N, C-alpha and C positions, 0 to 999 in steps of 0.2 A: 765635905768630909772625904777623907782619903779612903780608897779601897785597899790600901796596903795594910798588911797585918801590923799590929803594934810592935811585934818583934823585929820588924824591918829596921835596919840601921837608920834609914831616912826619917822614921818616926820615933824610934827609941832614943836616938842621939842626934836630934835635929841641929844642935848648935856646934857640932864638931866640924872642923874645917874640911873642905874638899881638897884632896891631894891629887897629884898627877896620875897616880895609878887608878884612882877612882874615875877620873875623867877619861882615861884610856879605855877602861873596861866599859863604861857607858857609851863611849863613842863606837866601840865594836858592836855592842848590843843594838844601838840605833841603826848603824850601817846594815847589820844583818836583818833587822826588822824591815827596813826600807827595801833592801834587796829582795826579800821574800814577799813584798807587796803588802805588808801589814801596816805600813804607814804611808800616808799620802805625802806628796812633795812638800807642801806648805807646812804640814804638821812636823815632818822630819826636820825642816830648816828651823822652825820655831823651837823645837826641842834642843837642837844643837846650839842655838843662840842662848837658850836658858842654861844649858849645861856649862858653857864657857863663861857665862856671866855669874854663875852661882859661886858663893863663898862658903856656904854651909850645906851640910847634907839635907837639912830641912828644905832648902830652896830647890833641891833636886826631885822632890815628890812629883811635881808635874811632868818631869822628864821621864821617870820610870814607870809611872802609872800606865797600865795598858800594854806594857811591853811583855813579850813572852817571858816566862820565868826562866831563870838560869838553872840548868841541870846541875844538881849538887851531888850526883852519884855516878858511878861507873856502871856501864852495862855489864850484866853477869857474863862470865866466860861462855856459858852454854848458848847465850844469845849471840855473842860475837862470832862463834865458830860456825854456825849454820849458814846455809845458803839462802834460807828464807827467814823472814822476820817472824816474831812471835805471833801466832794466830793464823799465819798463812799455811796452806796445805803444802806438804812436800810433793815433789813430782811423783807420779804413780810409778810403781815398779812393774817390770815385765812379768806378767802372770803366766806366760806360756809354759815354763818349766813346772810350775805348780799344777797347772791344768793337765799337763802330760803325765805327771806322777799320779794324780788322782784318777785320770782315765785309765792308766795302766793298772792301777790297783783294783779298780772296779772290774776291768776285763779279766784279770787273773782270778778274782773272786767268783765271777760267773763261770769261768772254765772249771774251777775246782768244784763248784756246786753242781754243775752238769755231770762231772765225773763221779761225784759222790752219789748222785741220783741214779746213774747208770749202774753202779756197783750194787746199790741197795735194791734195785728193782730187778 
């Protein structure tokens, strides 16, 4: 039994002929999977042999099973514009200015409080 969804063209239209565009796309996917270490050499070669021997999409089921899925969407612009990937922390900002401002505010408040106490006493 195949683990491909029934909506996959390899299962939903198994008798359709394989065209050159399909072979080229699957060759690219196989090459990428092999390069990324997701396929062993013998498995890679066997899948390529099956790919080029196949006449119908249904014969390609063993070729595509277990391959990483094809991304069917674009990355959102907000993800593409950042220097970090989603979920990664951004580099920390320099807090010295903030600390200086807070420290100065506290110092001014203490001086004003002391002056007020001197005047009232």
